[in-house]
C-alpha positions as a printed Julia matrix, in Angstrom:
328×3 Matrix{Float64}:
 134.55   87.53   49.12
 136.04   89.28   52.0
 133.5    91.79   52.15
 130.97   89.29   52.34
 132.48   87.01   55.23
 133.17   90.49   57.3
 129.13   91.44   56.85
 128.67   87.64   58.19
 130.88   88.34   61.17
 129.88   91.49   62.01
 126.02   90.56   61.66
 126.71   87.75   63.82
 128.67   89.96   66.59
 125.88   92.06   66.66
 123.29   89.37   67.17
 125.0    88.03   70.0
 125.32   91.17   71.42
 121.52   91.69   71.39
 120.83   88.14   72.68
 123.28   88.58   75.44
 121.68   92.12   76.35
 118.34   90.66   76.3
 119.61   87.43   78.52
 121.04   89.2    81.3
 118.87   92.23   81.13
 116.81   90.64   84.02
 117.34   87.77   86.5
 114.59   85.0    87.56
 113.33   87.36   90.22
 112.91   90.46   87.47
 115.47   92.66   88.87
 118.08   94.59   86.43
 121.54   94.28   86.38
 123.74   97.18   87.25
 126.81   98.38   85.55
 129.28   98.66   88.45
 132.46   99.45   86.46
 132.75  102.88   88.3
 132.22  100.93   91.69
 134.82   99.59   93.69
 132.7    96.98   95.97
 133.79   93.43   95.93
 132.83   91.17   92.85
 131.21   88.58   94.62
 128.22   90.25   96.0
 125.16   90.58   93.89
 125.31   93.08   90.41
 121.24   92.85   90.27
 120.21   95.32   92.55
 118.35   97.98   90.82
 114.87   98.19   89.32
 114.18  100.92   86.85
 115.96  104.38   87.49
 113.48  106.75   88.83
 113.15  109.19   91.45
 111.44  107.49   94.29
 110.1   110.51   95.54
 106.79  112.56   94.41
 107.54  116.41   93.58
 104.68  118.59   93.5
 105.99  120.6    90.18
 105.44  117.09   87.98
 103.01  115.13   90.05
 100.48  114.78   87.25
 103.27  114.2    84.64
 105.03  111.36   86.62
 101.77  109.99   87.67
 100.86  109.58   84.41
 104.12  108.32   83.08
 104.24  105.33   85.31
 100.25  104.86   85.06
 100.07  105.89   88.85
  96.78  107.39   87.77
  94.97  104.37   86.6
  95.49  102.63   90.33
  94.08  103.53   93.88
  96.02  103.77   96.88
  98.19  101.88   97.95
  99.65  101.23   94.64
  98.61  104.48   92.65
  97.24  108.26   93.0
  93.98  107.51   91.39
  90.86  109.6    93.58
  93.63  110.71   95.56
  95.19  113.36   93.77
  93.77  116.43   95.67
  95.18  115.19   98.82
  98.77  114.15   97.48
  98.87  117.87   96.18
  97.65  119.22   99.4
 100.28  117.17  101.13
 103.25  117.95   98.9
 102.43  121.32   98.98
 103.73  121.56  102.88
 106.99  120.03  101.94
 109.76  121.8   101.16
 111.95  119.26   98.88
 111.71  116.11   96.94
 115.44  115.57   96.63
 116.86  112.09   97.24
 120.68  112.97   98.4
 122.29  116.61   98.88
 123.49  118.27   96.44
 127.07  118.01   97.63
 126.45  114.07   97.65
 127.11  112.97   94.03
 128.27  109.77   94.33
 126.38  107.07   92.32
 127.93  104.3    94.2
 126.23  103.59   97.2
 126.54  100.72   99.66
 123.26  100.29  101.69
 121.82   98.15  104.4
 118.1    97.93  105.54
 117.73   97.62  109.01
 114.51   95.54  109.93
 112.96   95.56  113.05
 113.29   91.88  113.89
 114.31   90.34  117.17
 117.1    88.04  115.52
 119.28   91.68  116.11
 119.07   91.18  119.76
 122.61   90.7   121.32
 124.15   90.79  117.66
 126.4    93.54  118.13
 125.91   94.87  114.83
 125.81   98.42  115.61
 129.0    99.32  114.37
 129.03   97.53  111.1
 125.78   99.12  110.43
 127.14  102.57  110.78
 129.92  102.04  108.24
 127.3   101.74  105.43
 127.31  104.67  103.06
 123.3   104.42  103.75
 121.4   103.17  106.37
 117.41  102.71  105.85
 115.28  101.84  108.75
 111.31  101.68  109.08
 108.76  102.43  111.77
 109.54  103.27  115.08
 112.48  101.04  115.47
 114.44  102.87  118.12
 118.37  103.4   117.93
 118.5   105.47  121.6
 119.31  102.62  123.76
 120.01  100.05  120.99
 122.86  101.44  119.66
 124.98   98.49  120.09
 122.87   96.11  118.25
 121.49   98.57  115.35
 123.79  101.3   115.4
 123.33  105.12  115.52
 123.18  106.64  112.24
 120.0   106.72  110.01
 119.81  108.18  106.56
 116.34  107.05  105.63
 113.26  106.07  108.08
 110.18  104.75  106.1
 106.78  105.51  107.98
 103.2   105.75  108.04
 100.87  107.68  110.16
 100.6   104.53  112.81
 104.17  103.65  112.53
 105.95  107.18  113.39
 107.74  108.29  116.31
 105.99  110.97  118.53
 108.28  111.73  121.0
 110.79  114.25  120.21
 113.62  112.2   122.05
 113.69  110.0   118.57
 114.45  113.29  116.54
 117.36  113.04  114.09
 118.03  116.21  112.04
 120.14  114.11  109.78
 117.22  111.58  108.95
 115.08  111.89  105.49
 111.37  110.61  106.88
 109.92  108.77  103.87
 106.29  108.55  104.19
 104.28  105.65  102.89
 100.81  106.36  101.73
  98.36  103.38  101.97
  94.9   105.4   102.28
  93.7   109.16  101.47
  93.45  109.59  105.26
  96.88  109.04  105.91
  97.82  112.32  103.46
  95.02  114.26  105.35
  96.62  113.48  108.51
 100.26  114.6   107.4
  98.73  118.04  105.56
  97.04  118.55  109.31
  99.87  117.84  111.24
 102.27  120.28  109.18
  99.5   122.7   109.25
  99.46  122.96  112.91
  95.8   121.55  112.72
  94.54  119.09  115.08
  93.74  115.43  113.99
  90.14  115.25  114.76
  89.02  111.8   113.46
  91.47  108.78  114.58
  89.17  105.89  114.27
  89.79  105.88  110.47
  93.48  104.44  111.37
  94.18  100.79  112.58
  95.63  102.17  115.88
  95.98  105.74  117.16
  98.47  107.76  115.02
 100.89  110.15  116.09
  99.37  113.41  117.26
 102.75  115.56  116.22
 105.57  115.45  113.68
 108.85  115.58  115.07
 110.48  115.96  111.68
 110.62  118.99  109.78
 109.03  119.83  106.61
 112.52  119.77  104.66
 113.21  116.4   106.0
 109.88  114.53  104.88
 109.47  113.06  101.45
 106.56  111.27  100.15
 107.18  107.88   98.36
 105.97  107.26   94.87
 102.97  104.69   95.16
 104.59  102.96   91.95
 107.37  101.6    94.02
 104.89   99.9    96.52
 102.88   98.63   93.24
 106.16   97.15   92.06
 106.85   95.59   95.32
 103.65   93.87   95.39
 103.07   92.82   91.55
 106.63   92.25   90.5
 108.73   91.19   93.42
 106.05   89.46   95.5
 104.02   88.27   92.73
 101.16   89.2    94.54
  97.8    88.51   92.38
  96.0    91.66   90.75
  92.64   89.99   92.26
  91.8    88.36   95.45
  89.01   86.05   96.04
  85.77   88.19   97.63
  85.94   86.34  100.69
  89.87   86.92  100.95
  91.41   90.25  102.21
  94.03   91.59   99.67
  97.7    91.21  100.95
  99.91   94.27  100.84
 103.58   94.56  101.37
 105.4    95.4   104.42
 107.31   98.34  105.01
 110.14   96.21  105.43
 109.79   94.86  101.65
 108.94   98.37  100.41
 112.14   99.25  102.1
 114.18   96.87  100.2
 112.25   97.8    96.88
 113.43  101.49   97.79
 117.01  100.2    98.44
 116.97   98.55   94.95
 116.16  102.06   93.49
 118.78  103.99   94.95
 121.73  101.76   96.19
 124.63  100.13   94.09
 124.84   96.94   96.7
 121.94   96.09   99.48
 122.62   94.26  102.39
 120.05   93.53  104.9
 119.93   92.86  109.07
 116.7    92.12  111.06
 114.86   90.14  108.68
 114.62   86.92  110.06
 111.35   85.72  111.6
 110.83   82.41  113.62
 107.21   82.02  112.53
 106.98   78.16  114.1
 107.64   79.91  117.76
 104.81   81.91  118.52
 106.49   83.38  121.98
 109.57   84.26  120.45
 110.47   88.21  120.09
 109.16   89.9   117.11
 111.22   92.89  117.46
 114.49   93.59  118.99
 112.92   96.08  121.38
 109.64   95.63  123.37
 107.66   92.42  124.32
 105.66   91.84  121.42
 105.8    88.24  120.27
 105.52   86.44  117.19
 102.08   85.66  117.71
 101.16   89.18  116.55
 102.97   88.76  113.13
 101.14   85.42  112.6
  97.65   87.12  113.21
  98.24   89.69  110.89
  95.7    89.36  107.64
  96.73   92.36  105.84
 100.44   90.71  104.78
 101.53   87.6   103.46
 104.75   86.71  105.44
 105.09   83.3   104.35
 105.51   84.86  100.67
 107.72   87.98  102.02
 110.0    85.06  103.47
 110.22   82.78  100.51
 110.79   85.78   98.57
 113.94   87.07  100.95
 115.34   83.48  100.83
 115.44   83.82   97.06
 117.39   87.23   97.1
 120.15   85.43   99.69
 120.16   82.41   97.55
 121.01   84.16   94.47
 123.35   86.58   96.31
 121.08   89.47   95.15
 121.35   90.86   98.96
 123.84   89.91  101.78
 121.87   89.1   105.11
 123.73   90.1   107.98
 121.68   88.09  110.36
 121.3    84.76  108.39
 121.54   81.77  110.87
 121.81   78.05  109.72
 118.53   76.05  109.7
C-alpha cells in the first residue's frame, strides 16, 4: 500500500513539474524565460528576455548547415538566404570573425541597453547611465560625438545597412562590432565590393545613396542571421506571412531588430530613445539633425503603430525597462 501511495505521489510530482514547465515556457509575447539564478540583477526586472539560444551571426564555416537547420534556406531576403547563398558566401569570405564577444569575456550575465535614435533623448542627460551597462547596442548613423551627455560614449554593437552606416571616419570606434543587416542581395554585393577595395558602380538599387567607403575593419564586422529578422517580424510583431496584392509588405525597423538581437544575447534588456510622438508631425524624429516625425509617418516600409503597440506590451509586462518612458 505504501508503495502504491509513493508511486501516486511521485507521479503527481512529475506531472506538476511538466505542466509547470510548459505553462511558463513562454509568456503571452512568445518570449522564453531565462534561468537567472547565477545572475545578480534585481528580481523585479523581467525574467522573460531570451529567445532561442543561438549564435546571432553567420559564419562561413557552417553557413549551409545553420541555414538549413533554421529553415533560412526556405525564405528569401530579408527573412532568409534563399537565392542569395552565393552573395552571402562572398561577403562572409571577406570577414575575419563571427564571434559574439571577445574570448576573455566569458560572463553569461549581460545587462544591456538598446539605444534608439528618437528625439525623446534630447536633453535627458542619460549619457553616464547608458555608459554604465555591460552591453550598449546602437543602430544606423545615430552619432555619439557631440551628444555624449544624452547618449553616452561607448558602443558595443552597432546595427547598420548600406544606406544607414557612417562614412565619415570621424565616427570610427575600434571597440565597436558593426552588425550588418541584409535586406536585399545588393546589400551583400555592396559589402563585398567595399571590403575588396572596389568602387560601388550602381547606386540606384538603394533607396538612398549608400556609404561609398567602409570605416570599420573586417575583423569588426558581423552579418546578422536573417533568421532573427524573421522571428522579429513573424513571432514578435506577428506580421502576416502574406500581404494584399496592392499592399506593400511591412518589415521591422532596425530598432525592433536590435531589440530582438538583445533578447538573444542579454540577460536583462533596457531601452532608451524609442518613444515617438506620432500625433505631432513637427516633433523631432531623432536626437540629432532636423528631421521631423512627418518622415516616419510617411514611411510605407514599416508599421510604426504595430511596433509602438509591441513596445508598450514589453514595458507593461516588465520584459524591458524603458529609461525614456514618459507619462501619457
